[in-house]
N, C-alpha and C positions, 0 to 999 in steps of 0.2 A: 259608323250605322250598325247596329249592333243589327243581328242575323236573327231570327226570334225563330225556333222551328215554330208552326202552326201543334196545337195541343201540347198538355202536358206531361203526357202518362208517361211515367217512374223510366219504367224500360226502354226510352228515345232521348235523342238531344235537347237540352232544353238550356237556348241560353238571353243573361238577363242584361246582361253587363256590356262594356268596350271589351275586347279584348284587348291587350291584358285587361282588370276588372282592378279599381285603386288597390284593392287589399293585395291582393296576384303583385304587380304592381311594387309597391311597401319589402312585401319577400323580397322578391327577386335582387330590387334593388341592396338588400341584407344581405343577399348570399354572395352577391360581387366582390365584396368585400372581405368577407371570413372563408369561401369554398376552393378547392380547388380548381383553379383555370383549365384540368384535366376533363374535365364535363364533359359531354355532349348532349346540347341541347336544344331539340330544334326548332323551338316553338317556345313560349311564354302559361305552359302550364302549373298551376302550384294546387298540387292537388289536397283534397282534404280525408274526404270520404269514398269509398269504393263498396258498389254493391254490382255482384252477378256481372256484368260485363260492359257497366257503367262507374264514371269517377267525376263525382262534383267537386270544385275547385274553392277556393276561399270565399268569393265570389257571388256563391252558389251559380254557378254556370253548370251544367250538366253537360257529358262525352261518353258519345260507346269510345271506347278502347278498346279497338283495332289490331295493339298490343302488343294484350296480355302484361300488363307491365312488365315489355319485354321478352316476352314467350315465355313469365313463370308464373304465372295466377291460371295455372292448369284448370282448379276448379271455378274460376270468378274469383273475383272481390267476394273474399269478405263473406266465403259460403259457409254458410247455419252449421254443417257438419265438423268443418273443419273449426267453424271458431269454436263449438260444442268442445271440438278434442282438445284444441289449446289448454281454454280455460281449466276445465280436465284437469290434465294436465299438468299446468301453472302452480293448481295448488297443492301437489301433491310430493311432485320431484322435479326441480328445477333444473340441475345441474350436479351434476357428478363424473365426469369424465370416464367416459366409457371404455378410455386410451388403459387406463390403469384400474377401475376395478368393474361392477359389472351390471347391466338392469336389463327387464327383461322387455320390453317392447325393442328394442335396438334389437336385440336375436331375431325376435317378429321379425320384423322390419327385414332384415338379412333373408331369412327365411324366404319372404316373398319376391324380392329384388330376383332373390336364384335363379327359386322355380321360375319366375314369368321370361328366366334370358334368355334371347333366342337360339336355336339347335340344341334345346338341354344339356342336360346331364350336369355333374356338382360342379358349384359353383363358390367362391369363398367372392367376400364381401367390407370394402374398405370405405370410413366416411369421412368425406371431410366436412365446407363450408362453401363452399362455390365447383362452378362450371372449371379453371383455371386450379384449383388445388388438383379437381381428379386426375384432369392429365398428369399431373404433376406425377400425386401417385402410380396413371399411370404407366406413364416412363419407365416410372419407378421400377415396376413387376415383371417389367419387359426386357430393363438392360440385365434387371439378378439375376431374374429367370433362364434367358438364355446366356449373359455371359459375352453377351454384345453391348457397341456403344455406341453404332448407325443408325438413324430415320431417313426414313423417304414420308415426306408429305406433299401437300398437294398447296399452288397457287390460288388465291385465291382464300383458300383455309380460314379459319381464325378460329385458336385453342385456346385464349385465353392469352394474358399481359405480368404475370408473374418469369419469372425469367428463362425455365426449362418451355413452358408453355408458349411463351413469347419466341423464342426458336422454332417453334411449327408453326406462327402463325406466317400467315403472308397475302394480308388483304388487305391496308393501304399501310405507306412510308409513318405514317406521323405515328403509327403504334411501336416504330419499331426505332425511329432513330435519334438520336440519339444515347442510346441505350449500351452500345454494344461494349465492348464483344459479348456477343451472346453464348447461346450453350454449343461447343462447333459439335461434328457428323449432322448433321440434316443433309439434307438436297434436296431442294425443292420438283415440281414436276406438274404441265397439264394439267389439271380436270378436269375429262372426258367431255371438252367441252365442244357438245354435238351444238348446243345449241346457237356458238357464234359461228359451226360452221352451217353454212348454206340454208341459217333459221333450222332445223333441226332434222332436215330433209335427209338426210344420210346418220341419224344419230350410233348406227351399230358400229358402225367403220370406223368413225370418229375416236365412237369408246374402247375398242382394239386398239386403234393406232396410240390411245395414249397409255395403255398394259401394256406395246414392245417399246417404249418406250426404256423399261424400268429392265427388260429383259433380255433383251438385244441393245441397250447403248451403257447402261448406267453400269450393268453388272459386269459386261467387256469392260468398261474400260475407265473408269475410276470410285466404283462403290465395291470391291470385294464383297458378296450374298457370307459368306461366311461370318460378317461385321456387321452385318443390318441383323439388327432385335426386329424394328419392324415396319408397317406399313400404316399411316397412320392420316384416317381419312374420319372426314362429316359423310353421313349415305346422303344426306343432301345439304348439299354449300349452304348456310348461310347467308355471311352475312358479304358474300359472295354474288347474291341474287335470286337466292332461291333455287341453285341452279342441282335439278331432275335426270340423273346420269339413265341411261338407259340399264336393260340387267346383264346383259352384257358383260360392260364393265365389270360389274360384282362380280360373273362368274371367273374369267377368266383374270383378277386378280387375285384371285383366291384360286386356281391352280398356278401360278407362279412364287403366291407366300410358301406354298404347300412343294413346290418344288427343291426349294432351299431352305428349310426348318425357319421360314418369316413371321413373324405374328402379324396379325390384324389388332387394330386397335380402332377404336368405331368412334369417334366421338357426335354421341349424344342426349348433347346439351341441349340443343333447343330443336330434335330433333325429336324424341323421348318422350314420355308419359302422355299420347294416345295425341300428339302433334296430328300430324299425320295419317289420326284412322287409324290406327295397328297404334299398339303399346310402344313397338320403335320402328324409325323408318326402314332398320336394316332387314326386318320382314318383308318387305314390302321386293324387294329382291333375292331372296334367296341369301343374304350374310349372314354367313355363323362369326362372329368376333370371338376371337380367342381373351379381345380385353375390351369393356367400355365401360365409358365415361359419362356419367348424370349425372342430371342438377337443375335447374333454369324448372321444371314446370312438378320437380319429387313430394316438393311440400307449401302448395302454391302460395310462396310468399316468404318463409320461413327459410331459414341459409341453411341449405345441406346440399352435400352431396354423395354421391357415391362411384365408385370406381370397381368395380364389376368383373373377378377373372375364373379362368377355369380354376377350379381348385387346386391342379399341378401347377399351375402358375405360381400363384399369389401363395409362395413357401418361404417367405425370409425371417429372418427373425425375431423376438420381441424385442422392440425399440427401434426398429431395421426405418420403420416410418410410421409416424404417429399426428394425433393432435388434436390439442385440448378441451373445443369444442367439435367437432368432428361428431355425430351422431348423436347430439344435446338433444334428449327426453324430449321437450318442447318441440321442435323441429322434426325430431323422432314421428308423435301422436299425430302431428299434422300430416305427414307423409302418410300413413297410415290411412288416414283419412280419407285422403287426397287417392291413394291406388283405389282403394272400394269403390268411391265416386268415380272412377275413370273408366275400373271395368265395367260395372255398375248399368251406366246410362250417358258417357260421356263419348267412351270409343262410339260409340253411333249415331251421338250427336255430331260431332266430329267429322265424322262420316258422309250421312245429308248434307248436313248444313254446305259441306267443305264440294259435295256435289254442286248443291244449288247454287252454288256461288261462282264456281266454274262453268256449270252452264251462263250462269246471265251472261260472264265476261269472254264468252269462246270468241263470237263476232266481234269482240273490240279492234282483234286486227284492221277487220274489214271498215266498221264502224269510225273508226276513226285516227284522221291520220298522224297522233303522238303517242300510238302505242302499236310497240312491239311485236312484247312476244306476251303471254299470259301465260303461265307454267306453276304449274302444286301439284300440293299429296294432302287433302283432307284438309284440315285449316293448317296451311304455313304453304300458304300463294302467295307470286311473286306480280308485278306487273310494268315489264320492262317500257318506259321513255323514250321516246326518240325528235328527232328532226323532226322528221318527215317520213312517211311510208317507203319514199322511192330513197332515198339513201341510207335510212337505217340507221344514222351516223345519233351513236349514243346522247341525251342529251340531261347532261345533271343539272343544266340551270330551268330547265323546266318541271325534273321531278322536284326537284326544292320549294319551285312556283306551289305543286299537287301538293305538297307534306301544307305547306301551310294554307292554300284556296280549304283548306278536305279541317281542318285546326278549326275551320275561321267557321264554318260549317256546326260543329261541333260533335267530331269526329276524326278522332286520333288515326293518324299510323307512321310510319316510319319508312326512311330509304334503305336501303339496301346495296353492296355492289358502288358502281359510279352512276349504272342510272336506273335504277329498277325501287320498286315501293313494293313494301312485302306490308301483307296480311296476317297476322297472326293472332288471331281477337280469339278469347277464354273460351275451354271447349263447353264450356254451357250457352256464348248464343245464341237465341232465336232468331228464326226466319224473317220475322220483321224487323228484329235487329239487323239483320246480314242483308235483306233490304234495302233497310235505311241508308246502310255503307254502298251497295253498287250504287243506289238511285243518286248519294250525294259524290261518289264516285264518276257518274256520268255526265252530272251536268261540270264539275270539276272540266275535263274533258272537251267538253263543249268550249265552254269557255276558254282554256290553254289553247283548242282549234281556232278561234275569235281572235288571239291575242291578247287578254283581256283578264284578269282575275277577276 
């Protein structure tokens, strides 16, 4: 049965076929024959057009995208200012390779990112194409500068799937299985798991204990401090369920790093570019990273990443690291337009709409049997799905059922971690659209409680 949302306002979902529709089903069948089976698809969406926070599929069904193309289209799908910048640049210069030659807009974007980096001070910028490339460059920067070869990373963290960044990733076994041996020298520890401990009743003490593991155990037993190049972390863990640690975690972490000359690398690939209501999630916690990896939302859908480091750290010689397409002129122009939009309009919107959504969701754990905890910053929000209120048992099956039910009602969401729903809509999302998302999720939760989809 087709679930048609009343009204056809272009800024809200409108479904006209069963899902998947006939055209979508045909594309999916062709896809199965030729595309890598490693791709993860949670539901049969075949996108054809995007505008703002909306996606239209090949059958004419319109969806509200609370994924933002997996946290990528910060300014929304096909924002007119971004599209105009891409068209203008594509007609002038598509490629020249900034690793071998110069072009002005690449310098301009680097200057902008350096000026925006947390903590002030001089910065240098390396451009790549993706988040995992930004992390690879961050690792090489840390090793080259310090002369050390070890790293500390966190359980639940996701930093990419190329071999260096994969060695840091500790999100799901499927991401690592069959690819060993990975890059040696990475030690993983728990990440401020305050939300796992009595559901956040003692977050600061839990966070401090996590940091103590580094100084009172690792550095005294198996990991000589003089061999540790960097501590690598996400300011808000993404793939593990949008975990927001207390500020104390970062204060303690920075103190330990400074005592032993260890760098801090912040993976802001998912959390950066206004996602949390500030340009960088690090700013919420007073964290000043030595090196920062940026991607996803930086160019509103075009492939671009940046590794931003304190100037004295990025001092490697010509040829030490490079990328043919990193800093592509068209992607750079899209990024310049995106950064301007974020600064002038979207940070404020992300803060306001994120607060509105969190406000509506605050009582969900009390109202709905299957909601464990709601947490987030700005438009980076996680909803934990549990078996029942008393046991708090993680319920991946119910989470996945929620994702499917939302899709069938025109709302695009995804899972994160074992049992969390993630909400990461474009920063341009309106209040009406946010209310549609909240209404839809509440409807799904009511049906989930009654045991029906």
